[in-house]
Each structure stands twice: as structure tokens, then as C-alpha cells.
N, C-alpha and C positions, 0 to 999 in steps of 0.2 A: 851840288853835283851836276850842274849845268857846264856848258861851254865846250862838252868833249864832240869830237868828231861821231857822229851816231850811225851804228849799223842797225839799230833797233827802232822801235817806234818809241817817242817821246812819252814820258809817263807823269802825270800829276796825280801825288797821292793826297787826298783829302781826309785829315784824320780830327778826332776831337771825341769829348765825352758825351754820352747820351743827352740828346735835348739840346745840344749847341746849333742844330739844323743842317747837319751834313747831308743827310740823305734827302730832306726836302730840298736843298739848293742843288744837290747834283742831279736829283729828278727833274728839277726846272731847268737845268742846263740840258739835259737829255731831251726835254719836251721842245726845246727850241730847235732841235733836229739840224744843227750847224753840221755841214758836210764835214767830215774827216775829225768829228770829235766822238769818241766813243765811250760811253758811260757805263761803269761797272760797280758793282755793290758787293762788298766784300762777304756779308753774310748770306749771299746767294748761293754759296757753296754748301751751306747747312752748318749749324753749329752742333757738334756731338753732344751728347748727354754728358753730364759731368761724370758718370762712372766710366764712359768710353775714353774721355779726355783723360782720365787719371790712368786707367788701363793701357792706352795706346800711345800716350804721349807724356805720361809722367807729371801732368798738371796743367792748368790753363796757361800758363805763360809758355811752355814749351809748345803747345798747339797752336797759340796765337803766332810764335815765331815761324813754326812750320807752315801755318797757312798763310802768313804773310811771304815767306819765301817761294811758296808754290804760286801764289797771285803774281809777284813780281816777274818771276820767270815766265810765266804764260804771256802776262801783258807787254813784256820787252819784245816779243815776236808776233803778237796777234795785231794784225792791222795792215794798210798798205802805206806806201810813201805818202808823205804829208799828213797822216793821221797822228793824233794825240789821243792817247788813253787816260783815262780821269778813273780813279779808283778812290770810293768812298768807303773807309773803313776806320773802325775804332781799334786801332793798335799803335803800338809803341813807336815814335820816331826812330829810335834806336834799332829796332826790329827791321823798319823800313831799310834804313841805312845800311844795316848788314846784309840784307837780301839784294840791294843794289850792288854791292860789291861784286857779287857774282855775275853781273851784267854791266860792266864799267862802261861800255861803250853808248849805254841809252842814256840820254839827256834826260834829267828828272828834276822834279821839284817837289817838297813837301811842304804842304800848308796846314797850319792848324785853324780851326774855328773854335773859338770860343765866346763865352757869354756870362754875364754875371749869374751867380747862383740862384738867385730868386727869379730870374727870368727862364733859367733851365727847369727851375722846379715847375713853374707855371706852364711851360711848354709840355712837360712830361706829363702832368695832371690833365691837361688837355687832350692829350692823345690816348688817356687811358692807361699810361705807364706809371702812375704814381709808385709802383713798386720799384722802379729804378732811381726813385727820389731817395737816396740814402746818404749816409755819411761816407761810405766807401765810394759812391759817384762823385761826391765832393772832393774827396782825397784823389782819386782818378783824375778828375778835371785839373786840379793843382799839380798833380804829377806831370800830365801832358804839358800844362803851361810852362811848367819850369823846364822840362825836356827842350820845348820850342825856344824858350829863351836862351837855353845853354848852347843850344846848336845854331842860334841866329836864324831859325826859321822865320818865314812870314806868319802872321797871325792875322785873321780876319775876326775882329770883335763883332758879334752878330746881335748884341743886346738890341740894338736900336735899328736894325735894318731889316727891310723887308726879305722874304724868300728870293725875290727877282733881284734884289740888290746884292744879296749873297752870290746869286748864281752869275752875275754880271762881273762880280769880283774875280770869281773863279774862272770865268771866261777870259777875263785879262790875262791871267795866269796862263791859260792854255794857249792863247796867242803869243805870249812871250815865248814859251817853249817851241812853238811852231817856228817862230822866226829864227830860233836858234840864239 
């Protein structure tokens, strides 16, 4: 989705399953306080209760698609010339691509963070989120990897990388977007 003349702010969307290091790496990038790099966290908008998601959106997938669309629309215009917006979000690459179609003038990149299931399990346990270490999360991680592979998206394998190393890999993608 890159290489277009841009009238909006370039956008890098970092996605992946729980425990792969998305939020930690994007927070580490944010802490570097690089000029013109703005970091955002998908869940900061608040995740409605399952009842509200069902009532207002008809299910979790529809809520995720709607929230992704709202984030992409917002971040395509939020910022100044030379900025790059980075969004950390556990959302489908297909939803991201669909939302980006509404803002075709924005240079964008989607990157998947992935790691071995045992590493993800240990990370979730270490953060007190063992409840997220489920067969469904393993299926979700495999699904995201399949989408990334099918769409030829870059994948950062985080299993053996420190948070700072992952943040540096993300920062390289930010600089490539900035350069156009």
C-alpha cells in the first residue's frame, strides 16, 4: 500500500496476537520520543462489553472492523507534515486493508509481530494474563500469520528478540515510510 503520493499522514499498523510483544515494542518506540513519530494503542478507545458489542455491532468481528476503520480514518489526518503514525492493534490485516481503501492517498504499511507459541505462553503468564493463553489465541495467532503470509506482509519474529530490538525493527519501518 505504499508508494502513493500522500496528502495524509503515513501510517504503520503493528498487529499480532496477545503476547507477541506489540504493545511493549510500540511503548518502547514511543519512549524513545523520536520527533514526528506518534504512537497509538488500539485498545485505548476502550473495548465494549460483550453485550454491547453484540447489541451495537452484531458481534466481535463487526466491532473490530468498525473500530479499525475509525482508527485508520483518524490517524490518516492526525499529525503534521513529516509525521508517521504508528498504531498497535490486535486486528485482522484484511480489516486494516479495507479501512485503508477509504484513505488511498495515505502511505501505509502493516507489519505482523509473531512468536513461538511457547514464548507467547510464557510472556502472557509473566504478565498475569494466563487467561489469554488459550487454544483460541493459538488459532488466532496462526490465522494472523496466515493472513500476513497470504498478503505478503512483513513479519517480525519476536521470539528471540528483546523489546528494544523489536522497537528498532519497527522504527526502521517508520523511517522507510517517512522516506516514501
